[in-house]
Kinemage of the C-alpha trace (Angstrom):
@kinemage 1
@onewidth
@group {chain A} dominant
@subgroup {mainchain}
@vectorlist {calphas} color= white
{ca met a 1} P -41.147 51.986 0.353
{ca ile a 2} L -37.583 52.829 -0.633
{ca phe a 3} L -34.622 50.630 0.196
{ca lys a 4} L -31.297 52.346 0.542
{ca lys a 5} L -28.490 50.598 -1.267
{ca lys a 6} L -26.324 49.747 1.658
{ca arg a 7} L -23.720 47.025 1.613
{ca met a 8} L -23.082 45.524 4.990
{ca asn a 9} L -20.323 43.132 5.808
{ca ile a 10} L -22.545 40.523 7.418
{ca asp a 11} L -20.796 37.324 8.336
{ca lys a 12} L -22.742 34.069 8.575
{ca val a 13} L -22.872 34.144 12.379
{ca thr a 14} L -24.395 37.632 12.429
{ca asn a 15} L -26.790 36.750 9.618
{ca ser a 16} L -27.932 33.618 11.453
{ca lys a 17} L -28.485 35.677 14.619
{ca ile a 18} L -30.673 38.134 12.694
{ca met a 19} L -32.611 35.220 11.194
{ca asn a 20} L -33.329 33.891 14.695
{ca glu a 21} L -34.841 37.256 15.680
{ca ile a 22} L -37.372 37.284 12.817
{ca lys a 23} L -40.795 36.099 14.003
{ca val a 24} L -42.866 33.955 11.664
{ca lys a 25} L -46.269 32.283 11.817
{ca cys a 26} L -46.903 30.902 8.328
{ca phe a 27} L -43.343 30.723 7.009
{ca ile a 28} L -40.685 28.504 8.545
{ca phe a 29} L -36.914 28.539 8.436
{ca glu a 30} L -34.876 25.914 6.638
{ca lys a 31} L -33.654 24.476 9.948
{ca asp a 32} L -37.295 23.631 10.810
{ca arg a 33} L -38.109 21.998 7.459
{ca val a 34} L -39.622 18.516 7.353
{ca gly a 35} L -39.853 17.047 3.858
{ca thr a 36} L -39.587 18.906 0.562
{ca ala a 37} L -43.078 20.270 -0.229
{ca tyr a 38} L -42.077 23.924 0.226
{ca his a 39} L -41.492 27.050 -1.804
{ca glu a 40} L -38.053 28.332 -0.815
{ca phe a 41} L -37.354 32.059 -0.555
{ca gln a 42} L -33.599 32.312 -0.906
{ca met a 43} L -31.374 35.359 -0.422
{ca gly a 44} L -29.688 36.457 -3.635
{ca asn a 45} L -29.529 34.288 -6.738
{ca lys a 46} L -27.593 31.182 -5.731
{ca lys a 47} L -28.018 28.998 -8.788
{ca asn a 48} L -28.124 25.248 -8.153
{ca leu a 49} L -28.302 25.650 -4.359
{ca phe a 50} L -31.305 24.375 -2.465
{ca trp a 51} L -32.291 24.530 1.195
{ca asp a 52} L -29.919 27.367 2.059
{ca lys a 53} L -29.631 27.897 5.817
{ca asp a 54} L -30.784 31.535 5.508
{ca ser a 55} L -33.860 30.664 3.434
{ca ile a 56} L -37.429 31.063 4.575
{ca leu a 57} L -40.005 28.534 3.403
{ca leu a 58} L -43.727 28.330 2.775
{ca lys a 59} L -45.517 24.977 2.652
{ca glu a 60} L -46.948 24.047 -0.731
{ca glu a 61} L -50.421 23.579 0.771
{ca leu a 62} L -50.360 27.159 2.167
{ca met a 63} L -49.165 28.522 -1.169
{ca glu a 64} L -52.142 26.804 -2.815
{ca glu a 65} L -54.747 27.671 -0.178
{ca thr a 66} L -53.802 31.356 -0.032
{ca lys a 67} L -53.361 31.775 -3.809
{ca leu a 68} L -50.036 33.514 -3.147
{ca gly a 69} L -48.680 32.033 -6.387
{ca asn a 70} L -51.469 33.760 -8.332
{ca phe a 71} L -50.531 37.050 -6.672
{ca phe a 72} L -46.846 36.539 -7.545
{ca asn a 73} L -47.802 35.662 -11.109
{ca lys a 74} L -49.433 39.094 -11.504
{ca tyr a 75} L -46.448 41.134 -10.330
{ca ile a 76} L -43.209 39.116 -10.663
{ca pro a 77} L -41.896 39.131 -14.243
{ca asn a 78} L -41.484 35.556 -15.531
{ca tyr a 79} L -42.776 34.064 -12.278
{ca asp a 80} L -42.475 30.261 -12.335
{ca tyr a 81} L -44.519 28.379 -9.735
{ca phe a 82} L -42.392 25.274 -10.333
{ca gly a 83} L -38.957 26.848 -10.836
{ca pro a 84} L -36.784 29.811 -9.849
{ca ser a 85} L -38.125 33.370 -9.926
{ca ile a 86} L -35.989 36.441 -9.223
{ca val a 87} L -37.478 39.264 -7.137
{ca thr a 88} L -35.648 42.592 -7.358
{ca lys a 89} L -36.067 45.523 -4.973
{ca asp a 90} L -38.369 47.268 -7.454
{ca thr a 91} L -40.519 44.159 -7.812
{ca trp a 92} L -40.637 43.742 -4.027
{ca cys a 93} L -41.839 47.334 -3.630
{ca lys a 94} L -44.611 46.578 -6.146
{ca leu a 95} L -45.568 43.397 -4.243
{ca leu a 96} L -45.636 45.297 -0.974
{ca ala a 97} L -47.846 48.046 -2.393
{ca glu a 98} L -50.208 45.735 -4.295
{ca ser a 99} L -50.638 43.341 -1.358
{ca lys a 100} L -52.802 46.014 0.291
{ca asn a 101} L -55.327 45.557 -2.542
{ca glu a 102} L -55.491 41.784 -2.120
{ca ser a 103} L -57.047 39.479 0.467
{ca trp a 104} L -56.117 39.930 4.108
{ca ile a 105} L -54.150 36.654 3.985
{ca ile a 106} L -52.008 37.820 1.046
{ca glu a 107} L -51.382 41.129 2.787
{ca asn a 108} L -50.442 39.345 6.020
{ca leu a 109} L -48.115 36.893 4.246
{ca ile a 110} L -46.286 39.807 2.624
{ca ile a 111} L -46.103 41.615 5.985
{ca glu a 112} L -44.682 38.465 7.587
{ca leu a 113} L -42.119 38.112 4.806
{ca thr a 114} L -41.010 41.778 5.041
{ca pro a 115} L -38.400 41.532 7.860
{ca trp a 116} L -36.684 38.658 6.054
{ca val a 117} L -36.713 40.629 2.775
{ca lys a 118} L -35.288 43.739 4.456
{ca asn a 119} L -32.507 41.614 5.893
{ca cys a 120} L -31.878 40.088 2.470
{ca phe a 121} L -31.607 43.483 0.761
{ca leu a 122} L -28.886 44.564 3.186
{ca glu a 123} L -26.573 42.135 1.427
{ca tyr a 124} L -28.183 41.217 -1.917
{ca asp a 125} L -29.897 43.032 -4.791
{ca cys a 126} L -32.567 40.335 -5.126
{ca phe a 127} L -34.024 37.188 -3.674
{ca thr a 128} L -35.100 34.037 -5.456
{ca ile a 129} L -38.307 32.070 -5.010
{ca leu a 130} L -37.621 28.427 -5.755
{ca gly a 131} L -40.900 26.814 -6.696
{ca ile a 132} L -42.040 23.359 -5.763
């Protein structure tokens, strides 16, 4: 999958509208968060910012049960389950391709994450996974 480098002037209202149109089953949006036991997928690399309103989250128990962290560890350079990990477009393309060789749950989690990632790459060159 190839992402075209395309800068869009997306204001926060438009971005929030797009976020509301993304359908999720396993992930949740920050606005729906209860507690702090989540892995946060954050657009860009916003150092020292947590629980960004455009983030998408995965419960810690789902991360453990599905072994998604193990999958990330194989393909994300310097992946840190407990800290920040940067995912570039190239790394995302690798994750997308390799997910097809993993369990159906890993493949489905990556498929579910894809619309959010595509939206992210319209504005940013990476996203950050903030570990538990």
